[in-house]
C-alpha angles and dihedrals in degrees: 000000000000095000094041089053092053092052102038104038091080090048091053089052091048093051095046095050094037096053103027103024095115091050098049094037136236098281095051091045090055093048096045095052094041095049094046092051090045090054089049089051093052091049089050092057089050090052092049091050091050099042098039103040119357109045100004090212102169132172098025117157119203110196114213100179144331105272115175136004120174121146108305091351109096115162136169128201099243145153119239112210120199137120095277090053092046093052092050092047089056093048096046099042098039095052092040092052091050091048091050094053092041090052091058087072099031096051098036094119097043113109093212099055094131091058091046095053091044090055092047092054092044089052090052093049092050091052091047090053088052097052095042096048120125097194137038096249093055089045089053090051091056090041092058092040090058089050092051094048092048089053091052094047099042089051094039092120090056092169086075114080091207091057092051091048092049092050092050091047092052091048095049097044090050090051088063091057093040091055089060090045092052091050088051091054090049090052091049091055091045094053101032102029089225142068096205112119096224093049094046097044095045091053098040094100090059089066095044092106098034115117131199130194116239116179090335095313125113110230131175111256093226092048092051092050092048092049092053092047090050091053086062090048091051091057098046095041094043098238124176113303092016095051100093096099095059103077092042089056086075087083088084122081113289095250087059090054090052093050095046096044101039110035118000134031103020093045092056093083092050090050092049094056092045091049090051094048091124087063099039093050086065094050108065094164091057090046089057089050090051090051091050094049092045095049092045091049091050094054095038096052093042091052092051092048090058093077106026115121100192106092093216094048091053089057091042093057088045088059091050090051094048091050086057088057090052093052092049088056091049092046095054090050098257094122092156091056091050092053090044090057090046088054097049093037090059091064102047096036092052088047092053094047095046090043088053087050089055089053092049090047090052092046095054092255096313111150102172111102091206087072096049130065134133094038097135090084093053102038104025095159092055089046092056091047093051090045092056091048091050093050090050094047095048092049100245111190147095118258111246094017122055139311144171121274097272091050091068102039102035095044090050089058091052090051091048091053090051095054095039116127091213117107090232091057095093091053090050093048092052095045093048092051092050090045089052090056091048091046091056092047099050093040093055090040086060092050094046096045093046105038107019136059124032122328112263098183123110120266090250093055092045091052090059096042110131142156117259119259120264092254086068098039103041096061089055091065088076089054090048090054091049092046091054105036110020093086095048095041098049102030097098096044096044104043112357138050101348102031095115093053093040098049094031108173097335089097120036126208129174120252092249093053103105098155095118089057096042096050090063091055099058120124123270090251090062092044091051096043097088090046090051090051090050092052092048091050096051091044092055091045091051092048094050103038104030108027099030109016092165094063099074091061090048092050091049090053095044093046097039096149094051092041092052090046092056096037090054092049096248087306092275093142091052092046093049090046090054096043102037115009102046095046090047091051090047092050089047092052091049093052091042101047102029102024105034103029103028099038113019097034093041101044102016131072093306092052093047092048091050091052091048090051091047093051094045090051089056091048091049089056089063090064096083096152093235116129096216090054090055092045090051090050091050091051091049091049093047090050091054092049094049091046091050093052093047092052092046091047093053091048093054 
């Protein structure tokens, strides 16, 4: 009953407000959904405490109902309870509850609040189904449910064409990844005869040496499965090449951005790889590929964030970059470190997004940082909140003493990349260090451009400038606590002394995987390297945007090619438009104009029906209503009949 309540309370809220929202009213809809998700969040913390430390009850399976039975496929709708599930329940429900309460203030003037809160709760339920699944088909159900909910929320303001386009883009790009994921599930059933996690994971070693032929190449069966599953993870978690939907998702309301980027959709890919650790441990080549994609994503997204002017897009690319860090950790075999960063990242990234929402709310929906400046005097509470989030993101701290949340989890990933035995480890270590410098720079650039200097907003905007209401600020205190203390409080349990007992069998590593031990033994220079990068980044940002605010424009003008390259996001949208979109539109026009209209409509059913109508109109014209016309027609007809019989009679 406990676990069912955690999962289904958000669904109940979504159904009540979705079907009866107009009847019960906007205020009650907000309260019902928010309270139900908050209860689910509190229960999730209780479960984590019990599973992780008190009882240590891992690998429980609570069957809800019999779902599907067809031949060898026999699946139940069930809830898998282990430490990995418990951690994800805390992340999803805690951030979702905060976003729900925050949205009461942020969306107070929106006429469709009932629909918005229904979508939020539906989004939460879909993610909960994903993280509690005990088989790949149930996981895929939650996977697609998250995609549907994100489409609805990104395009929530459907009267805006840009919002509709962004929602469609997110949906289509994710379908590319989901196609690979679906193929991976098909292969799993083909090789294992089951989609149940326990069955698949326990028999994975039996297929370690099995090869399959793909286009003339011999590939390991496990490696092929893992590669296909990771394609799905690339789409959901916006990794390099399948990342293009992420910045456009900012078209949705800011609370949606916080929920997507901190706790739900983008973390699904990280969870998938961690859940399938028994498979990935047997596929070292795929692990190297994951490290390469993760490290490339980290540096790519960080470089683009350097020059973005939309406050939400800066934070969005930051999310993309941090997800790259998580995948590097997964790829080098430090799954626990990747989930640890997912856990801490949820707090400070939600804090940054909701803090940005508070800025946008104060600035009458202005999102361009070039029209901000000097806001710390007018919205000091929001300034402090954003400052805490920035310190956590950039990894502020002193090795051996104390640091913010990101200091513990992000630095551990850098150390894991350094000690990795994979050949790609050196590339990852270098890219992550450079990305750490960039992260510090663009994060403090955001703070300096938004809150420091002289105000650049119009007089009208400045006249309406105001601090956000308490209903928006109070929930963020929880995120502040998490951003400061979550790294310090959970470090030992997640990735240090007690990680084996804490994670138990929820994450599998091979006996020769010592990376969690080795990363703690690196030299002080390696431990200090991310901190040094952080200091360099904030120093450059201070020099350019506080001491010499005229220099950035000069650099942009002098380095126009590089600036345009970064501002246009490495031109991926333009490249994809040229390679995929334009040919697809051209083919569509050919089939539409020449195929559909000129052939099918002309000679097919439409053409035949038009000819029938044309002929009948001519026949109708013969019915004039005059008797002598009918008599003449009868005489003509009689003449034809007589002539026919005469000719036939002569012939016989």
